[in-house]
C-alpha positions as CSV (number, residue, x, y, z in Angstrom):
1,M,-74.3,-22.5,-48.0
2,T,-75.2,-26.1,-48.6
3,L,-73.8,-28.7,-51.0
4,A,-75.8,-30.5,-53.6
5,N,-76.4,-33.5,-51.2
6,G,-77.9,-31.1,-48.7
7,G,-74.9,-31.1,-46.3
8,P,-73.4,-27.9,-45.2
9,K,-70.4,-26.3,-46.9
10,H,-68.2,-24.7,-44.3
11,S,-66.0,-21.7,-44.8
12,A,-63.0,-20.6,-42.8
13,G,-64.2,-19.2,-39.5
14,D,-67.6,-21.0,-39.5
15,P,-68.4,-22.6,-36.1
16,V,-68.2,-26.4,-35.9
17,E,-69.9,-28.8,-33.5
18,D,-66.9,-29.9,-31.6
19,G,-65.7,-26.4,-30.6
20,G,-63.4,-23.9,-32.4
21,T,-64.0,-22.9,-35.9
22,F,-63.6,-24.5,-39.3
23,G,-60.3,-23.9,-41.2
24,D,-58.7,-21.3,-39.0
25,G,-56.2,-23.5,-37.4
26,E,-57.4,-22.4,-34.0
27,A,-59.9,-25.3,-33.3
28,R,-59.8,-26.1,-29.6
29,P,-61.6,-29.2,-28.4
30,T,-64.2,-28.7,-25.8
31,P,-64.0,-30.6,-22.6
32,S,-67.0,-32.7,-23.6
33,S,-65.4,-33.7,-26.9
34,V,-62.2,-34.7,-25.1
35,A,-64.3,-36.8,-22.8
36,D,-66.0,-38.4,-25.8
37,D,-62.7,-39.2,-27.4
38,R,-61.5,-40.8,-24.2
39,R,-64.6,-42.8,-23.9
40,R,-64.3,-44.0,-27.5
41,V,-60.7,-45.1,-26.9
42,K,-61.6,-46.9,-23.7
43,H,-64.5,-48.7,-25.6
44,A,-62.1,-49.7,-28.4
45,L,-59.6,-51.0,-25.8
46,N,-62.3,-53.0,-24.1
47,A,-63.4,-54.5,-27.4
48,V,-59.9,-55.6,-28.3
49,D,-59.5,-57.1,-24.8
50,D,-62.7,-59.0,-25.2
51,T,-61.6,-60.2,-28.6
52,L,-58.3,-61.5,-27.2
53,I,-60.2,-63.4,-24.5
54,L,-62.4,-65.0,-27.1
55,L,-59.4,-65.9,-29.3
56,E,-57.7,-67.4,-26.4
57,I,-60.5,-69.9,-26.1
58,C,-60.7,-71.0,-29.7
59,R,-57.2,-70.1,-31.1
60,P,-58.0,-70.0,-34.8
61,D,-54.9,-70.3,-37.0
62,A,-55.6,-67.4,-39.4
63,I,-55.7,-64.7,-36.6
64,D,-52.5,-62.9,-35.7
65,V,-53.0,-62.5,-31.9
66,A,-49.8,-60.6,-31.5
67,A,-51.1,-57.9,-33.8
68,L,-54.2,-57.5,-31.7
69,E,-52.1,-57.4,-28.6
70,R,-50.0,-54.6,-30.1
71,V,-53.2,-52.7,-31.0
72,R,-54.4,-53.2,-27.4
73,D,-51.1,-51.9,-26.0
74,E,-51.2,-48.8,-28.2
75,L,-54.8,-48.0,-27.3
76,A,-53.9,-48.4,-23.6
77,L,-51.0,-45.9,-24.1
78,V,-53.3,-43.4,-25.9
79,L,-55.9,-43.7,-23.1
80,R,-53.3,-43.2,-20.4
81,K,-51.9,-40.1,-22.1
82,A,-55.4,-38.7,-22.6
83,V,-56.3,-39.2,-18.9
84,D,-52.9,-37.8,-17.8
85,S,-53.3,-34.7,-20.0
86,S,-56.8,-34.0,-18.6
87,R,-55.5,-33.7,-15.1
């Protein structure tokens, strides 16, 4: 079944791209989707680190660097847990 915009309408039990099925509460991520998530978190962490380096050079007044540092620390924690859980 498709929606008016042409996109698919999923029902419980329909297979989905990232593994598992839609709406059954039993969706299990595939190893490749876990690796993709880990890669995305690592990319976001690197982006925040790069931003902090640039902000260190120009130090604009309107930017709360401490907030970005907290985001970086949280992303690092998420990445560490993801790597540990995959072992």
